[in-house]
N, C-alpha and C positions, 0 to 999 in steps of 0.2 A: 617435448616428447618424452614418453616414459614407456619402458617395456613392462608388460603386465604378466604376472603369473597367477595361478589359482590362489596362492597365498595373499597376493596383494590386490586382487580384483575388488574385493569388498571395499577396501579403504580408498584405493586410487581411482576406482571407476564409479561404483555405486554411491559411496559417501561423497566423493568429490563432485559428482554431478548434481548434488542437492544445491550447490551454490554456483557452479560453473558448468556449462554444457561440456560433455566429454565425447569426442569422436573416437570410436574404437575401430582401429584398422586391423583386420585379420589378414595376415600375409604368411609367406614362407620364403626361405632363402633361395629356393630353386625357381620361384615364380617370376618370370620376366616382367609381366605387367605390373607386379607389385613393386619392382625396382623402378618402374616409371612413375607410378602413382605416389610412392612414399616421399620422395624429395619435394614434390609439389605440395603435399599435405604439410610437410615440415616448414616449407616456405610460408604457407598461409598461416600456420600457427604463429610464426614469428610476426607476420604482418598484422594479424588480428590482436596481437599484444595483450594476451590474457583473457580475451573474450571467449575463447574455447580452449580446451586442453586436448592434446592428441595422445592417445594411448594405443600402443601397438602390441598385438598378440600374435605370436608365432603359432599358427594353427597346427603345425606338426608337433611342437613341444607341448602345447596346451590343448590337447584334443578334448578334454572334458569341457573347457570353456567354449571351444568351437561347437561341440555338440549341444551345449546349453542354448546357443543362439541359432542352431540349425544351419550352420554354415555348409553350403554345398559346393561353392566354388570360391576362389580367391583371385584378386582381392575383393573383399566385401567390407564395407564400412557401416557401422551402426552408431547413430547418435543417441547418447544417453542424456536425459534431462530429468531432474528430480527422482533419480534412481530407476527410471524406466526407459526402455528403448522407444523413441518417438518417430524415427525416420531412418532411412539408410539407402544405400545404393551398392550395385555390384559392378565390377570392372573398372577400367581406367576411364576417367571423365576429363573433358577439357577444363582448364583452369577457370574459365568463365562460368561453366556449369557448377563447378565446385563452390565458387563464391556465391552463386545464386542459392545453392543448397544450404550453405551455412547461414546466409543472411535471412532465410526463412525462420531460423530458430535461435540464432545467436544475437544477444543484445547489441545494439549499435554502440559505437564509441561514445556518442553523445549521451546515450542512456546510462552507461557506466559512469561517465563523468558527472552526470546529474545526481546519480545515487551517492557518489563520493561526496559531492558538495552538500547533499542533504544530511549525510552522516556528520559532516563537519559542523553543519548548522545546529544539529541537535546537541553536539558536544559543547558548542558555544553557549547555547541556551542553558545547559546544565551548569555552566560556569557563570551564568548571569549576564552574559555578553549579548544582549539583544541586537545591537547594531551589526555585529559580525554575523550573527545568525541570519538577520534579514538580508544582508549582502549575499551570503552564500545561497540562500533560498532563491533570491532574485536571479542569480546566475544559473542555478539549477533549472529554473523554469525557462529561462532564455535559451539554455543549452538544449533542453529536451522538452518542448512545449507539450508533448503528449504524456508527460509524467504527472498524472493527477495527484499522486501522493505528495510530490514536492509542491505542486500548486496548492493543495489543501493546506499544507503547513505554512506556505507563504501568505496566503490570504488570511489564515487564522492569526498569524503573528501581526499582520497589518491591522487587523481588527482589534487585537489585544492592545496595540499601541495607539489606538484611536485614529488611525489613518483610514477612515471609512471610504473616502473617494478613491484612494489608491487601491484599496481592497476591491472595490466594485470594478475598477478597470482591469485588475488582474483576474477577477472572477468571470468577466464577460465571455472569454473564449469557451468556457465550459458550462455556462448557465443552462444550456439546453440539456445537459446531462444530469442536472440536479434532481429531476424527478425520479430517475432510475438509479441514482447513486446515493446511498445513505450518508456518506461522508460529505459529498458536495451538497446534498440536500440540507445537511445540518448547517453548513455555512449560509445557505440561502435563508434558512429559518432565522439565523442570527441577524442577517442584514435586513430581513423583513421586520424584525423586532425594532431595529434601529430606525427604520423608516416609519414605523408606527409611532414611535416616541416623537420623532421629529415632526411628523405631519399633525399630530395631536397637540403639539406644544406641551408635552408632559414633562414639566420641570421637576424640581425637588419636591414641590408640594403635591405632586400627583399621587404619591404613596398614600397620603392622608385621604385624598379624594376617593381612591380605590377602596381603602379600608372602610370609609363611611358607607359606601354602597354595599360592601360585603356584610357589614354589621346589620344593615337594614334588611338584607336578604342574602342568606348564606348560599342560596342557589342562583345568585346573580353571576352566572358563569362568564358573561362578557367582562364583568369587572374583574373577576379572578384571573381570567386569561390576559386581560390588559395589564393587570399588575405583574403577572408572570413575565410578560414581554418587557415591561418596564424594568424589571429586575435583570432580565437577560441583557438589556442594553447597557446596564451598569456592571455586567459581569458578576453579578451576585447569584451564582449558579445554583447553589444548594437551596437558597430561599425561593428561587424560581421553581425548582422541582417540587419543593414542599407545597407551593401554591397549586401547581398542576396536579399533584396527588389529591388535593382537596376536591378538585373537579372530578377526577377519576373515581374517587370513592362515592361520589353522588350520581355520576352519569358517565359511564365509560365511553359511550358512543357520541357524546355531545359534539356537534359541529364537525361531523365526519372524523371523529377521533382526533380532533386537533390537539387535545391535551396530551394524549399518549404520543403522538408523532413529535410534538415539540419536546416532550420529556426525553424521548430517545435521541433527538437531535442534540440536546444538551449533553447527554452521556457521550456522544461522539466527540463533541467539542472539548470536553474536560478530560477525556482519557489521555494520559501521557503516553509517549512512545514506550513500547515494550522493551525492557532491558534485555541485553544479550545474555543467554544462558548456554550451558553446555548442551551438545546435541542430545536429543531425547528428553530433555527436561522442559517443563512448562513454565514460562515466565510468570512471576507472581502478579496478581491483579491489584490495581490501585485500590486501597481500602475504601475511599469515598465512592468510587465508581461501583465497587462490589456491593457496598451497602445500599446505594440507591437502585441498583439493578434488582436486588432482592426485594426492596420495597415495591418497585413497580410490578414485579411478578406476583407478589402477595396480593396486591390490589386488583390486578387484571384477572388473576385466576380465582379470586374469591367469589 
């Protein structure tokens, strides 16, 4: 719990709520109901262990802040998320209702634990420790099955390590979301490419076979698309995108825009996690991803 003044409001409430929900309690020393509500809120803040932050504003001392929020009676509580008020309530509430109110907006303990494990996994990957990263991501998904970001990273790493069967098992709970999610759809495109290669028995000699067909007919888009998927299966991403660009330069709409959709899927797969930067700054874009995004825009808009 922290007491807020006009001078600290921007930092301790608005900025802080960009990462952690902040419950602002408008109160006054003479207010009897405030004295009842306050200790319960402080107890919940301790029990929720960092999942939200309690900020108290003396509405008598900080009348400008009270006016900003249109406070007409106290106690009044306002929940701030991402710098904006998203919900609130007036008067004393039973503890059960307070918990229900918080649980609508505050991340679960499992979600926070999963996020922490995912961050640790990315740190392990940056150090070249794939085994630790895989273990952390597996735990993150098990802890919070609804965390699609952790699941994306987990399935992606399994595929990178050649553990296709394990990847399909881990992907199964979200396969229905693939069509509506660009990131999950990218994983499905990768696994479809692996299935294509396996079903067609496209071994090491397949590249020469695809090339022969393309030399014979530069508009043999089936051969070009097959070669792109063969390259995807081998994680030769830039070569795969180059082949897809060859299709796009000749026919942007071929096969329901299969080349463009697959190209975008590869960009999702190869884009590394954004590095942390200071507030207000834009993280730098990966140079390979940036280059191939520009190439796609150039061809699609031409």
